[in-house]
Phi, psi and omega in degrees: 000147189252130176269141185294330182270340186249110182279345186277349177289153180242162180278127175277148180289144175095357184251018179276187180289149185287148174297156185295324182296330182281333181281333182256136182289140179279327180237148176289147178290131182290149185277135180249147176287149182292150182284146180260129179289128176281138177298132180282149180278130184285142182275142180240132175286123181271142175276137181275163181284326178259144181291151183240160175271193185290342179272349182096356178283156175295146177293137180286132176231134181280127181245143180290333185274359179232158177270189186293342181271347182098004178272152183290145177284141179275128176269143178296145183276000000 
């Protein structure tokens, strides 16, 4: 292939114009019936087990067995 700015490049074989017999179709393209759309399944919003806030995250509840980070409290042995 030849670059417009580079005169030192050469034409590669196989990149020329296509032969005329390849450009015209030999057989007519068979007609296809239009595709029928399948009915989509309606989506249902599932109810979560725990109540959620506006962001969809579970509502924070204070538990006596966990600290403020949600990790369990260590009980003395």
